[in-house]
N, C-alpha and C positions, 0 to 999 in steps of 0.2 A: 164587417169583414166573416162571410163564415169559410169553420176548419170543424176537419172529421178524423175522429178516432177511432179508431173499431177496434176489439179485441176480438179473435174468434175462436170456436171452439173451448172457450169455458169449462172444463167435466164442475160442473154445480147447476143446478135444476132453473131454469126460467124462472119455473115461481119463486123462490127464493128471491133471485135476484132483484127480482121485481118491484120485494115491498122492500128492498135496500134502495132499488132507484125513488123509487116513490119522495123518499125521503128527502134527492136529495135536488131534483128539477126543476127545473127553473129560478135557481141560484147563482148567485156570482162568486165566481172558481175559489172566494177563499173560503168566505164560508160554505159551499162544499165539501171544500177540504176536509176542513175544522169539523163538519160534523160526522163524516169517517172513518177521522181516526178514534174520535170517540165513540162510535155504536162500536156495541158486539156481536156483530154480527163474518161469520164468514166470508158474507158476500163481500167487504165494502172492502175487502183487497185487486180484488180485478175488479173495483169504479175507481178504485183509489189511484189504480198504473195507469186506468185510460185514463183520466184528470188527469197524470200530469202530463204523459205522452203528445194528448192535445193541447196541453200547453206550451210544452215545451216547442211543438209542431205550431204555435199562433204565437211565438213568440221570436221564432229560427225561423222562420222559413217565409214567414208574414209580416212579420213586423208590427204583431200587432204588442198590446198594454197589457197587461197583465192583469192590473185591476179594474180595465172596463171587459173586461171575461165575463159570459155569462152562461150557463145551459143550457142553449134553445132548446136543444130537444135530444133527451137520452131514452131510447126503445132498444126494449132486452127482448131478441130473437130466439127461436125454436132451432135449435141442434141435432146432428144426427142422433139419435141413442145408441151405448151399444148396447146388446144386445146379452144377455149373462142369462145363466140356469143354475137354479140347486133343484136336483133329484129326491126326489121324496119315494114315499112308498107307493107299493108295485108293477114300479117302471116307470111311472109316471115325474112327470118335469113342469117345477113353477119358475115361471119365466118370469127375470129380474130389468131392468129399463133400467141404466147407468144414461141421465141426461147430458144433456149438454148447451152453451147457449152462446149466441152472439149478441154483443153489445154494441151498440155505432150509438158514441154520441155528438152531436154536434156543437157547436163554440160560436160563439158570436162578438166581438166587438170590437175597437172605433179605434184605430193607423193611429202609426206615432205623427207629427206632423215634424214636420221644418222648425219649427219655436220650439220642439219644446225639447228635441235634441238640441239643439244650441243654447236649453240654456241648461239642461243638464252636463253637458259639456264647457258653459261660461262657470256652473256652482265645481268642476273637480280645479278650475283653473285659479278659481279660489281659494278653495283649499291648499292648492301644491302652493301658493304665491306667484304665480305668473302674471295673474289679471287683476286691477280692484276691482274694491267691494263699487266701483261709481261705471262702469266698464271698462276705462280709459287701460291700454296698455300699459307696462311700468317698466 
């Protein structure tokens, strides 16, 4: 199952974000998160926030397992540019473009099966002492 996470109007050049995005594309979520935490680039923050948003959507809304999630596709698109300028001599004007970008991340993973859910519930009951290890109730 695929889950889409988007961040729009990020106040950073798409070229700079693409450099960091290439390092984490097609990786498992846990590994990508570790790489983004360790990298010393400004573009890691919006990518990390988008990744966390996608993981939260996948686990909370679609019941996917976090450990099975992989970044299937990571697209960095061009957003609108803020047009600013700097006055120079003889009444001239040098334009300055403050670029923005859009991030679109597609995560893919497997759904929780009923057996895995029951197994986790049984482990919790064993820890609480409500269920014996052989499966019979006390």
